[in-house]
C-alpha positions as CSV (number, residue, x, y, z in Angstrom):
1,M,-39.8,-29.7,11.8
2,R,-36.4,-30.8,13.0
3,V,-33.6,-28.9,11.2
4,G,-30.6,-30.1,13.1
5,S,-29.1,-30.8,16.5
6,K,-27.5,-28.3,18.8
7,E,-24.1,-30.0,18.1
8,V,-24.6,-29.4,14.4
9,K,-25.6,-25.8,15.0
10,D,-22.5,-25.2,17.2
11,Q,-20.2,-26.9,14.7
12,M,-21.6,-24.7,11.9
13,K,-21.3,-21.6,13.9
14,N,-17.7,-22.3,14.7
15,H,-17.0,-22.1,10.9
16,L,-18.8,-18.8,10.6
17,K,-16.9,-16.7,13.0
18,S,-15.3,-13.6,11.5
19,L,-12.1,-12.1,13.0
20,V,-12.2,-8.4,13.6
21,L,-8.8,-6.5,13.9
22,T,-9.4,-2.9,14.9
23,A,-6.9,-0.1,14.6
24,A,-6.1,-0.6,18.3
25,N,-5.4,-4.3,17.5
26,I,-3.1,-3.4,14.6
27,E,-1.2,-0.9,16.8
28,Q,-0.9,-3.5,19.6
29,I,0.7,-6.0,17.2
30,V,3.2,-3.4,16.0
31,E,4.1,-2.5,19.6
32,K,4.6,-6.1,20.6
33,V,6.5,-7.2,17.5
34,G,8.5,-3.9,17.2
35,V,8.1,-1.3,14.5
36,D,11.5,-2.2,12.8
37,Q,10.8,-5.9,13.0
38,I,7.4,-5.5,11.4
39,M,8.9,-3.4,8.5
40,D,11.7,-5.9,8.0
41,Q,9.3,-8.8,7.9
42,L,7.1,-7.0,5.5
43,I,9.9,-6.0,3.1
44,E,11.1,-9.6,3.1
45,R,7.7,-11.0,2.5
46,T,7.0,-8.5,-0.2
47,Y,10.1,-9.4,-2.1
48,N,9.5,-13.1,-1.8
49,V,5.9,-13.0,-2.8
50,F,6.6,-10.7,-5.8
51,V,9.4,-13.0,-7.0
52,E,7.2,-16.1,-6.6
53,F,4.0,-14.5,-7.9
54,S,2.1,-16.6,-10.5
55,D,-1.0,-15.2,-12.4
56,Q,-2.2,-18.8,-12.5
57,E,-2.5,-18.9,-8.8
58,S,-3.5,-15.3,-8.1
59,I,-6.0,-13.3,-10.1
60,M,-5.6,-9.6,-9.6
61,P,-7.7,-7.2,-11.7
62,I,-7.1,-3.4,-11.5
63,R,-9.0,-1.6,-8.9
64,S,-12.3,0.1,-9.7
65,G,-14.7,2.5,-7.9
66,F,-16.0,6.0,-7.9
67,N,-14.1,9.3,-8.1
68,Y,-16.0,12.6,-7.6
69,T,-15.6,16.3,-6.9
70,E,-18.7,16.8,-4.7
71,P,-19.2,17.1,-1.8
72,K,-15.4,16.9,-1.7
73,V,-12.7,15.8,-4.2
74,G,-12.1,12.2,-3.5
75,L,-12.6,8.6,-4.5
76,I,-13.7,5.3,-3.0
77,E,-12.3,2.2,-4.7
78,W,-12.2,-1.6,-4.2
79,M,-9.0,-3.6,-4.7
80,P,-9.6,-7.3,-5.1
81,I,-7.3,-10.3,-5.4
82,R,-8.2,-14.0,-5.6
83,D,-5.8,-16.5,-4.2
84,V,-6.8,-19.7,-6.0
85,T,-4.4,-21.9,-4.1
86,H,-5.7,-20.9,-0.7
87,E,-9.4,-20.6,-1.7
88,E,-9.6,-17.0,-0.6
89,I,-10.5,-13.6,-1.9
90,L,-9.1,-10.4,-0.3
91,M,-10.9,-7.1,-0.9
92,K,-9.6,-3.7,0.3
93,M,-11.9,-0.7,0.3
94,V,-9.8,2.4,0.1
95,A,-10.9,6.1,0.2
96,Y,-8.7,9.0,-0.9
97,H,-9.8,12.5,0.2
98,P,-7.0,15.1,0.1
99,D,-8.9,17.6,2.2
100,N,-9.3,15.2,5.2
101,P,-6.4,16.5,7.2
102,K,-7.3,20.1,6.9
103,D,-11.1,19.9,7.1
104,Y,-11.7,16.9,9.4
105,Q,-8.3,16.1,11.1
106,L,-8.5,12.7,9.4
107,P,-5.9,10.8,7.3
108,T,-6.0,11.4,3.6
109,I,-6.4,7.7,3.1
110,L,-8.9,5.6,5.0
111,S,-9.4,1.9,4.3
112,T,-10.4,-1.5,5.5
113,I,-9.3,-5.0,4.4
114,A,-11.6,-8.1,4.3
115,T,-10.9,-11.7,3.4
116,Y,-13.5,-14.2,2.1
117,D,-13.6,-18.0,1.8
118,T,-14.2,-18.8,-1.8
119,R,-15.8,-22.2,-0.9
120,T,-18.7,-20.5,0.9
121,G,-18.4,-16.8,0.6
122,H,-18.0,-16.5,4.3
123,L,-16.2,-13.3,5.6
124,K,-13.2,-14.7,7.4
125,A,-11.6,-11.5,8.7
126,I,-12.0,-7.8,8.5
127,M,-9.3,-5.3,9.7
128,D,-8.2,-1.7,9.7
129,G,-6.4,-0.9,6.5
130,V,-5.0,2.6,7.2
131,L,-1.7,1.7,8.9
132,P,-1.3,-1.5,6.9
133,T,-1.7,0.5,3.6
134,A,1.0,2.9,4.7
135,L,3.3,0.1,5.7
136,R,2.9,-2.0,2.6
137,T,3.4,1.0,0.3
138,G,6.7,1.8,2.1
139,A,7.8,-1.8,1.8
140,A,7.0,-1.9,-1.9
141,S,9.2,1.2,-2.4
142,A,12.0,-0.4,-0.5
143,V,11.8,-3.5,-2.7
144,A,11.8,-1.4,-5.8
145,S,14.7,0.8,-4.6
146,K,16.7,-2.3,-3.7
147,L,16.3,-3.4,-7.3
148,F,16.8,-0.1,-9.1
149,G,18.6,2.2,-6.6
150,H,22.3,2.8,-6.6
151,P,23.8,0.6,-3.9
152,E,25.8,3.5,-2.5
153,S,22.8,5.8,-2.2
154,R,23.4,8.3,0.6
155,V,20.8,11.0,0.1
156,L,17.1,10.4,0.3
157,G,14.7,13.0,-0.9
158,L,11.1,13.2,0.2
159,I,8.6,15.5,-1.5
160,G,5.5,15.4,0.5
161,C,5.7,15.1,4.3
162,G,2.4,13.5,5.1
163,A,1.7,10.1,6.6
164,Q,3.2,8.2,3.7
165,S,6.5,10.0,4.0
166,I,7.1,8.4,7.4
167,T,6.8,4.8,6.2
168,Q,8.7,5.6,3.0
169,L,11.6,6.9,5.1
170,H,11.3,4.0,7.6
171,A,11.3,1.3,4.9
172,L,14.1,2.7,2.8
173,S,16.3,3.3,5.9
174,R,16.1,-0.4,6.6
175,L,18.0,-1.1,3.4
176,F,20.2,1.9,2.7
177,K,22.8,3.7,4.8
178,F,21.5,7.2,4.2
179,E,23.6,10.2,5.5
180,K,21.1,12.9,4.7
181,I,17.4,13.3,4.5
182,M,16.1,16.2,2.4
183,Y,12.4,17.0,2.6
184,Y,9.8,19.4,1.4
185,D,6.0,19.9,1.7
186,S,3.9,22.7,0.4
187,D,2.1,23.0,3.7
188,A,4.4,24.8,6.2
189,P,3.1,23.1,9.4
190,T,3.4,19.7,7.8
191,M,7.0,20.4,6.7
192,S,8.0,22.0,10.0
193,S,6.7,19.0,12.0
194,F,8.2,16.3,9.8
195,E,11.5,15.8,11.7
196,N,9.7,15.5,15.0
197,R,7.2,13.0,13.6
198,A,10.1,10.9,12.3
199,A,12.2,11.2,15.4
200,F,10.9,7.9,17.0
201,L,12.7,6.0,14.3
202,N,16.0,6.9,15.9
203,L,17.8,7.0,12.6
204,G,20.7,9.2,13.5
205,I,20.6,10.9,10.1
206,A,20.9,14.6,9.3
207,F,17.5,16.1,8.3
208,H,17.4,19.1,5.9
209,G,14.3,21.0,5.0
210,S,15.0,22.0,1.4
211,S,13.4,23.3,-1.8
212,I,12.1,20.9,-4.4
213,D,14.9,22.0,-6.8
214,E,17.5,21.2,-4.2
215,I,16.0,17.8,-3.4
216,V,15.7,16.7,-7.0
217,A,19.3,17.8,-7.8
218,S,20.9,16.2,-4.8
219,S,19.0,12.9,-4.1
220,D,20.1,9.4,-4.9
221,I,16.7,8.1,-4.2
222,L,13.6,10.3,-4.3
223,C,10.0,9.6,-3.0
224,T,7.1,11.7,-4.1
225,A,4.0,11.3,-2.1
226,T,1.9,14.5,-2.4
227,S,-1.7,15.6,-2.6
228,V,-1.0,17.7,-5.7
229,G,-4.4,18.4,-7.4
230,V,-5.7,17.1,-10.7
231,N,-4.0,18.9,-13.6
232,E,-1.8,20.8,-11.1
233,G,1.4,18.7,-11.7
234,P,4.2,18.1,-12.3
235,L,5.9,19.1,-9.1
236,F,9.1,20.3,-10.8
237,S,10.6,20.7,-14.3
238,N,14.0,21.6,-15.9
239,I,16.0,20.3,-13.0
240,Q,19.1,18.1,-13.7
241,P,19.1,15.1,-11.3
242,K,21.9,12.7,-10.7
243,D,22.3,10.2,-13.5
244,H,21.4,7.3,-11.2
245,L,18.4,8.9,-9.5
246,H,15.7,6.4,-8.6
247,V,12.2,7.7,-7.9
248,N,9.4,6.0,-6.1
249,A,6.4,7.9,-7.5
250,V,3.7,7.2,-4.9
251,G,1.3,10.1,-5.1
252,S,-0.2,9.6,-8.6
253,D,-3.3,7.6,-7.8
254,F,-6.1,9.6,-9.6
255,P,-6.8,10.3,-13.3
256,G,-5.1,13.6,-14.2
257,K,-3.0,13.6,-11.0
258,I,0.8,13.5,-11.8
259,E,3.9,14.4,-9.9
260,L,6.8,13.8,-12.3
261,P,7.7,15.8,-15.5
262,K,7.3,13.8,-18.7
263,A,10.8,14.6,-19.7
264,L,12.2,12.7,-16.6
265,L,9.9,9.8,-17.4
266,L,11.1,9.6,-21.0
267,K,14.8,9.5,-20.0
268,S,14.1,6.9,-17.3
269,Y,13.3,3.2,-17.1
270,V,9.7,3.3,-15.8
271,S,8.4,0.2,-14.0
272,P,4.8,0.3,-12.9
273,D,3.2,-2.0,-10.4
274,L,0.1,-2.7,-12.5
275,P,0.6,-1.4,-16.0
276,E,-3.1,-1.2,-16.9
277,Q,-3.8,0.7,-13.7
278,A,-0.8,3.0,-13.9
279,A,-1.9,4.0,-17.4
280,I,-5.1,5.3,-15.9
281,E,-4.0,6.7,-12.5
282,G,-0.2,6.7,-12.3
283,E,2.7,8.5,-13.9
284,C,2.3,6.1,-16.9
285,Q,-0.8,8.1,-17.9
286,Q,1.7,10.5,-19.5
287,L,3.4,7.9,-21.6
288,D,2.8,5.7,-24.6
289,A,3.0,2.0,-24.0
290,K,6.3,1.8,-25.8
291,D,7.9,4.1,-23.2
292,V,6.9,2.0,-20.3
293,G,9.2,-0.8,-19.0
294,R,8.3,-4.1,-17.5
295,D,6.2,-4.2,-14.3
296,I,7.9,-4.5,-11.0
297,I,7.1,-8.2,-10.5
298,S,8.6,-9.1,-13.9
299,C,11.7,-6.9,-13.2
300,L,12.3,-8.7,-9.9
301,K,12.1,-12.1,-11.6
302,M,14.9,-11.0,-13.9
303,A,16.9,-8.8,-11.5
304,N,20.3,-10.2,-12.6
305,Q,19.6,-8.9,-16.1
306,L,18.8,-5.4,-14.9
307,E,21.8,-4.7,-12.8
308,H,22.9,-2.0,-15.2
309,L,19.8,0.1,-14.2
310,K,21.3,0.8,-10.8
311,Q,23.5,3.3,-12.7
312,E,20.7,4.8,-14.7
313,S,17.6,6.9,-14.1
314,T,14.6,4.8,-13.0
315,V,11.1,5.3,-11.8
316,F,8.8,2.9,-9.8
317,D,5.3,4.0,-10.7
318,S,3.5,2.9,-7.5
319,T,-0.2,3.1,-7.7
320,G,-0.9,0.3,-5.2
321,M,-1.7,-3.4,-5.7
322,A,-4.1,-5.7,-3.9
323,L,-1.2,-8.2,-3.8
324,E,0.5,-5.8,-1.4
325,D,-2.6,-5.7,0.8
326,Q,-2.7,-9.5,0.8
327,I,0.9,-9.6,2.0
328,V,0.4,-7.1,4.8
329,A,-2.9,-8.7,5.9
330,D,-1.4,-12.1,6.0
331,L,1.4,-10.8,8.2
332,F,-0.9,-9.1,10.7
333,L,-3.3,-12.1,10.8
334,L,-0.4,-14.4,11.5
335,H,0.7,-12.3,14.4
336,A,-2.9,-11.9,15.6
337,A,-3.2,-15.7,15.8
338,E,0.1,-16.1,17.6
339,M,-0.8,-13.4,20.1
340,N,-4.5,-14.2,20.4
341,I,-5.4,-10.6,19.5
342,G,-8.7,-9.6,17.9
343,E,-12.3,-10.5,18.5
344,Y,-14.3,-13.2,16.7
345,I,-17.9,-12.3,16.0
346,Y,-20.9,-13.9,14.3
347,L,-21.7,-11.2,11.7
348,E,-23.6,-13.1,9.0
349,N,-27.1,-14.4,9.4
350,T,-26.9,-18.1,8.8
351,N,-29.7,-20.0,10.5
352,L,-30.2,-23.7,10.2
353,E,-33.0,-23.5,7.6
354,E,-30.9,-22.1,4.8
355,K,-33.9,-21.8,2.5
356,N,-36.1,-20.0,4.9
357,P,-34.8,-16.5,5.9
358,Y,-37.6,-16.2,8.5
359,S,-36.9,-19.4,10.3
360,F,-35.6,-17.5,13.3
361,L,-39.2,-16.6,13.9
362,L,-40.3,-20.1,14.1
363,K,-40.6,-21.9,17.4
364,L,-38.8,-25.1,16.5
365,K,-38.6,-28.0,18.9
366,H,-35.9,-30.5,18.7
């Protein structure tokens, strides 16, 4: 039985190639474009996409998955978004295991990002998500801080000096003229190595290892990105911060895991990324719905009406959105195409007899 010509087969296969961007490819792109340029592009794209976001064109449910305590405390979740306009679905698989650095010398967060064609279900691309996740989380904090942070912010506080602290520092330093960086980590080696790990950014800013109390009291902008355990938070209490303190709460990403005291949340304007998700995994799990402000996308759309918040206490409850993953994936895929970086493979089994999965066993003559 004739099922098609070689030309048809070749044409079909050309539409079924999947682009693979490995960790090395992602690093190569960052090196070629420049780390500052990548972050600047990502911040700009994040702002623009947030402002232009339409829930009629993009469908973004909250993430779902499994969280567990055996064999290690952790979770594996999937974060989907459907881009109706461009006939695409993006899915990020993300794993959070706080013991990874200590037990396995691995990052706390491991992830991959995949994109699919909604016309056929074809896997268009799959890429490392570890560095892109760190980058996009930093960019989101920068966008939120530009919206809520005092324009003359000079002191940045960092509680938690792991991988995320570097991209938080990097992103925020692109928008604010900080004069002092204050930092703390409960793990002494992580804290002592922080300044050296951040040195490549060449910021020319004074670094000060400090206590949590000193950081909270002195900061204009504060980022919390810790691995505090479930039911072990908050990180501090009964500390009087500056009236205009803006906090990017990054570390709350697990039911029962919180970083900020409820008293601070209640006196602040709290803007979550995804309200339904933040109520389960973020700082908002401590609050009633009436105590939660508008989500970050809505706030950006009405930024002119919220100028007064720059003088007040604010919190960005950042639990992570698939929209952010879509933004960073699009940026890396764009650069990959321009630089001809990555490898195309035929991953899916799509023989010419679509109704016979065993057709590859047949000796067909054309």
